[in-house]
Each structure stands twice: as structure tokens, then as C-alpha cells.
SEKOLVEX-568597 format. One record per residue (C-alpha): residue in one letter; x, y, z; residue number from 1. Coordinates in steps of 0.02 Angstrom, whole numbers, plus 50000, padded with zeros to 5 digits. Example, Ala and Ser with C-alpha at 12.3 -4.5 7.8 and 13.67 -1.06 7.14 Angstrom:
BEGIN
A|50615|49775|50390|1
S|50684|49947|50357|2
***
This chain:
BEGIN
M|56225|53103|46868|1
R|56240|53266|46964|2
F|56392|53321|46862|3
F|56302|53276|46700|4
L|56151|53382|46745|5
I|56258|53529|46797|6
S|56355|53513|46635|7
I|56193|53521|46536|8
T|56154|53681|46628|9
V|56319|53758|46580|10
F|56292|53705|46401|11
L|56128|53795|46387|12
L|56208|53942|46470|13
M|56344|53951|46339|14
L|56212|53988|46209|15
S|56203|54172|46246|16
C|56297|54322|46299|17
K|56353|54465|46196|18
Q|56362|54628|46289|19
G|56198|54693|46226|20
P|56114|54767|46077|21
K|56166|54906|45967|22
T|56118|55078|46027|23
S|56132|55185|45870|24
D|56058|55178|45696|25
E|56231|55155|45621|26
E|56256|54997|45723|27
V|56094|54912|45670|28
S|56137|54790|45532|29
E|56038|54771|45371|30
P|56003|54586|45407|31
M|55928|54634|45573|32
A|55801|54750|45493|33
Q|55755|54620|45362|34
N|55736|54476|45484|35
A|55640|54553|45629|36
S|55520|54407|45640|37
K|55662|54281|45645|38
L|55749|54379|45782|39
E|55589|54382|45884|40
E|55587|54193|45863|41
G|55766|54192|45928|42
K|55708|54282|46085|43
V|55573|54153|46118|44
L|55694|54010|46085|45
M|55822|54085|46204|46
E|55695|54108|46344|47
N|55622|53935|46319|48
Q|55783|53837|46295|49
C|55912|53934|46394|50
Y|55832|54026|46539|51
L|55794|53868|46636|52
C|55979|53859|46677|53
H|56038|54035|46637|54
N|55901|54140|46710|55
P|55959|54319|46738|56
S|55854|54329|46896|57
A|55949|54189|46984|58
P|56059|54252|47127|59
Q|56245|54278|47095|60
N|56293|54168|47242|61
G|56176|54028|47288|62
Q|56073|53915|47176|63
R|56145|53979|47012|64
I|56178|53834|46895|65
G|56269|53928|46760|66
P|56317|54105|46708|67
P|56181|54223|46646|68
M|56160|54239|46458|69
V|56226|54417|46459|70
A|56392|54354|46527|71
I|56409|54232|46383|72
K|56371|54370|46261|73
A|56500|54485|46340|74
H|56639|54356|46333|75
Y|56604|54311|46152|76
L|56601|54494|46102|77
E|56778|54514|46167|78
N|56845|54403|46028|79
Y|56706|54406|45898|80
K|56652|54583|45860|81
E|56574|54547|45690|82
R|56401|54471|45681|83
D|56444|54320|45572|84
A|56599|54277|45673|85
F|56501|54291|45836|86
V|56361|54178|45774|87
N|56480|54051|45699|88
A|56583|54040|45859|89
I|56430|54002|45964|90
Q|56368|53873|45840|91
A|56538|53789|45835|92
F|56547|53775|46024|93
V|56370|53707|46043|94
K|56400|53579|45907|95
S|56561|53516|45985|96
P|56599|53587|46159|97
S|56780|53585|46213|98
E|56893|53680|46331|99
D|56994|53739|46181|100
K|56841|53824|46106|101
T|56765|53897|46263|102
Q|56769|54085|46291|103
M|56726|54061|46476|104
R|56859|53958|46562|105
G|56806|54020|46732|106
A|56628|53959|46703|107
V|56694|53790|46646|108
R|56798|53775|46804|109
R|56649|53819|46911|110
F|56509|53724|46822|111
G|56599|53597|46713|112
L|56607|53580|46523|113
M|56440|53551|46443|114
P|56417|53385|46352|115
A|56391|53380|46164|116
Q|56205|53375|46123|117
Q|56098|53374|45968|118
F|56019|53546|45954|119
P|55947|53600|45786|120
E|56079|53711|45705|121
D|55944|53829|45643|122
E|55882|53860|45821|123
V|56057|53890|45888|124
R|56089|54014|45747|125
K|55928|54110|45782|126
I|55972|54121|45967|127
A|56149|54181|45927|128
E|56085|54311|45804|129
Y|55961|54376|45931|130
M|56099|54387|46061|131
F|56208|54490|45946|132
D|56075|54609|45882|133
Y|55975|54643|46039|134
Q|55997|54689|46221|135
I|55984|54543|46340|136
E|55915|54556|46515|137
E|56054|54564|46644|138
P|56059|54536|46832|139
E|56076|54689|46943|140
W|56250|54635|46996|141
F|56319|54608|46821|142
K|56375|54785|46777|143
S|56487|54806|46929|144
H|56549|54626|46913|145
W|56599|54652|46732|146
M|56674|54825|46752|147
D|56778|54770|46901|148
R|56860|54640|46789|149
K|56853|54715|46615|150
G|56818|54901|46628|151
D|56682|54991|46532|152
S|56745|54973|46353|153
L|56629|54829|46314|154
Y|56493|54863|46439|155
N|56454|55032|46362|156
R|56417|54955|46193|157
G|56237|54943|46247|158
T|56236|54798|46368|159
K|56110|54868|46489|160
P|55935|54828|46431|161
K|55796|54953|46424|162
V|55660|54936|46554|163
S|55513|54861|46463|164
Q|55339|54934|46481|165
V|55191|54832|46537|166
E|55143|54722|46390|167
T|54962|54739|46335|168
D|54961|54632|46181|169
A|54874|54466|46217|170
K|55009|54360|46135|171
E|55148|54447|46231|172
L|55052|54434|46394|173
G|55021|54248|46370|174
M|55205|54216|46330|175
H|55256|54320|46479|176
Y|55145|54220|46598|177
A|55205|54053|46527|178
L|55390|54095|46529|179
E|55388|54174|46701|180
T|55300|54022|46773|181
K|55424|53910|46685|182
K|55567|54008|46763|183
V|55498|53987|46938|184
L|55468|53801|46917|185
G|55634|53775|46828|186
K|55736|53869|46957|187
N|55665|53767|47100|188
L|55675|53603|47005|189
M|55855|53627|46951|190
G|55906|53681|47125|191
T|55833|53520|47194|192
I|55919|53413|47061|193
Q|56086|53499|47092|194
N|56079|53480|47281|195
E|55981|53319|47305|196
G|55971|53224|47142|197
V|55837|53172|47017|198
E|55737|53066|47140|199
A|55716|53214|47257|200
A|55660|53317|47107|201
L|55517|53194|47080|202
V|55458|53225|47257|203
F|55473|53412|47228|204
C|55364|53401|47072|205
N|55238|53293|47163|206
E|55222|53411|47311|207
K|55269|53585|47250|208
A|55232|53605|47065|209
Y|55046|53637|47089|210
P|55066|53762|47233|211
L|55201|53858|47137|212
T|55094|53864|46979|213
D|54944|53920|47081|214
S|55048|54059|47159|215
M|55095|54121|46986|216
S|54912|54116|46936|217
T|54872|54226|47085|218
N|55017|54342|47047|219
F|54961|54369|46866|220
N|54774|54359|46899|221
A|54763|54220|46771|222
R|54725|54034|46766|223
I|54888|53947|46722|224
K|54893|53760|46687|225
R|55009|53633|46608|226
V|54909|53496|46520|227
S|54953|53345|46415|228
D|54880|53204|46310|229
K|54996|53089|46410|230
P|54987|53161|46587|231
R|55093|53106|46733|232
N|54962|53169|46854|233
P|54781|53135|46798|234
N|54738|53313|46848|235
N|54843|53372|46700|236
Q|54737|53281|46570|237
A|54701|53397|46423|238
N|54520|53430|46377|239
P|54457|53406|46197|240
I|54503|53583|46141|241
E|54676|53569|46218|242
L|54701|53396|46140|243
A|54667|53470|45969|244
H|54795|53607|45997|245
I|54923|53478|46057|246
E|54904|53385|45893|247
T|54927|53547|45796|248
F|55088|53587|45889|249
K|55152|53409|45868|250
A|55132|53421|45680|251
Q|55221|53589|45674|252
V|55366|53535|45784|253
S|55391|53369|45693|254
K|55404|53462|45527|255
G|55524|53591|45598|256
L|55402|53732|45569|257
S|55400|53896|45664|258
V|55280|53881|45811|259
E|55167|54023|45865|260
P|55047|54027|46013|261
I|54864|53988|45979|262
L|54744|54117|46050|263
R|54557|54143|46051|264
E|54453|54276|46138|265
E|54284|54242|46213|266
N|54177|54344|46333|267
G|54318|54462|46375|268
K|54441|54320|46411|269
V|54595|54266|46312|270
Y|54629|54079|46298|271
F|54814|54054|46263|272
Y|54902|53892|46213|273
Y|55087|53860|46186|274
P|55186|53697|46175|275
I|55301|53622|46306|276
V|55443|53539|46211|277
T|55565|53412|46283|278
N|55753|53435|46290|279
T|55888|53312|46340|280
M|55872|53353|46525|281
C|55685|53314|46524|282
L|55722|53135|46473|283
N|55792|53094|46645|284
C|55610|53082|46700|285
H|55514|53077|46535|286
G|55624|52967|46425|287
T|55628|52778|46409|288
P|55651|52668|46565|289
E|55823|52587|46578|290
Q|55887|52705|46445|291
Q|55869|52886|46499|292
I|55768|52842|46655|293
T|55868|52746|46785|294
P|55787|52598|46877|295
K|55782|52694|47042|296
V|55700|52845|46963|297
Y|55574|52734|46873|298
E|55533|52646|47037|299
S|55501|52815|47119|300
L|55393|52869|46973|301
S|55287|52712|46989|302
E|55260|52745|47174|303
L|55219|52930|47158|304
Y|55118|52917|46996|305
P|55035|52746|46978|306
Q|54943|52807|46820|307
D|55096|52889|46741|308
M|55086|52906|46553|309
A|55223|53038|46530|310
I|55368|52926|46477|311
G|55441|52867|46312|312
Y|55481|53040|46245|313
G|55633|53088|46143|314
P|55711|53262|46129|315
D|55615|53399|46039|316
E|55444|53320|46061|317
V|55285|53405|46120|318
R|55253|53340|46296|319
G|55105|53453|46329|320
I|55052|53635|46322|321
W|55030|53788|46427|322
S|54844|53825|46442|323
I|54819|54001|46511|324
V|54663|54107|46530|325
F|54668|54292|46571|326
D|54570|54453|46547|327
A|54582|54521|46371|328
P|54690|54679|46367|329
K|54594|54838|46326|330
K|54646|54969|46202|331
G|54747|55106|46285|332
D|54797|55000|46436|333
***
């Protein structure tokens, strides 16, 4: 089980790492200019689907589960310098992972080969296109690590990301709060799974998920909650407004439509809602008992959450939503 979970991590990691975006007008491709909205969607998909295991803020030595996305991008750029070839290579690996296809043999030796999984080809393509066209956040240690091994010929193609300014747009702020909180929870959860197993992760969620979420609320001066129509903890039961938004997101996801956050402003506050969608790893605790959920894990779930409703999910299903409230940004902030 531990090797399987680590392999999943490496798989998600392999989804992204070209050495950075283009830095001159001549390098910006025509498709990029025409598909800006799709590329923005690729950014959100990458952060939602990949950063749980390939977070650039994870330490180089320690609880890292897989290489950062920028490393994947850099390795793929070595052999696939054209956009279409780069995107096709990543799609081919994700569809059917093998040591013959990998561009990162060192990562495979360290983390294991990711298992084949069913990811929508369209989502993988959007992530790969975003990776190629834009700069990707990199850890502080990456530049020296890469140049020590490869020199600066690829690094100087624009790998280093620009320092972003404080986001004032309500949509961007809401996404920032949700994704940053997800990173903190995911990093701690995956570290527990890697070191102690899935059962220990259940205890972690039971004891630490609320305090960690509350700490992020304090950090951002916002109210951050995860709510569901089928909660594991009764305290996560969605209210009528949230239930309506959950149904909206379920309909969009089931039809394969592009999903955007739902926002409303009232009395100087922004109310932000965004779906939490399952992936294969989630099913270890949220899938079907005796299929994805082992008997021991199910026994632990029954003890920790006697009223548990959060099982029976498949991949790519809306398990709940982020419900975040924060001060509306003012013009000129």
C-alpha cells in the first residue's frame, strides 16, 4: 500500500516540468495568445491535481513525495523543445507510464514508477500546454541543483518565475486561499501516509485537519471551510446555499464542463465556493468498502466517524466544496 501511494505521488509529479515560460515576444506562440482562458484553466488543474504531491514549497530533503513540477518540465524540455512534441510526450507517459518512456529515471529510482490511471486526456493536455507556455513556480534550491547538473543552457530559457504581486481580484483571492489551504493539508496528510500508513492518516484528519484549516483562516483573515452533502464529520454538513452550489458543480463535472468558482458579494464580504473533486488516491478513504477501502481502514473509519457518509465515491466526483468568506477587495488595493 505504501509503495502504491508513493507511486501515485510520482505519477502526479510527472505531469509537469518544462523549464519555464517564454521570455520574449518572439517565443510566445500563436496558440498561446488565442487560448489564454484554456491555459488559465491548465494552471488551476495543475495546482489542484498535481501540487498535492509535487508542491514546489516542499523541502528538498525530508517529506518530499515527488519532484517539483518545474523539474519535470526541465527534463521534458531537454528532449522535446517544440510545443506539440512536449505536450504529446507528457500525455503518452500519463496514459501508459513505463521506464522506457520516462524522462526522469532518477525520480523513478527514488519514488517508484507511477501506476497507470484514468485521467481525462483533455485535462492532461491543458496542464501540459500550461507547463510549456508559462513559468512554473520553483523551489529556492532548484536553480543551483539544476545548474550543478546541467549548466545554464536550459535554465536561462525563462525557468525562474516572476514574483507575483498581491492578488486583489476576488476570484483570484478565493482560489489562492483554497489552494494554499489544500497544500498545507495535503502536505501533512501525504507525509503521514508515507511514513505511517492510511490508518494513521485517518487519525491525522480526525485530530489535525480542523486546527490546520483554522490556522489558515487566521493567516488569511478569512473563514475557510470544507463542506459536503455527504460529510464524514457532521460539522462539515453543507447549509442550503452550499448544497445548491454542490449540485451545480456536480452537474458541471459530470458533463465534463469547465468549472469556475461561484462568488457573491454581500455587505462588504465575498462568499466564494469551489468544488473538491476526488482522484484515485482519495478513494483509499472515500471509495467503496472492500474495494478501494480495506477492511482495517473501514473499521477505523467506523470508530472515528460513527455517522460517516463520505464513502462510495468514484474518481472525478464532487465530494464537497470550499466555502470561504473574506473581505471584498477594494479598488486600488
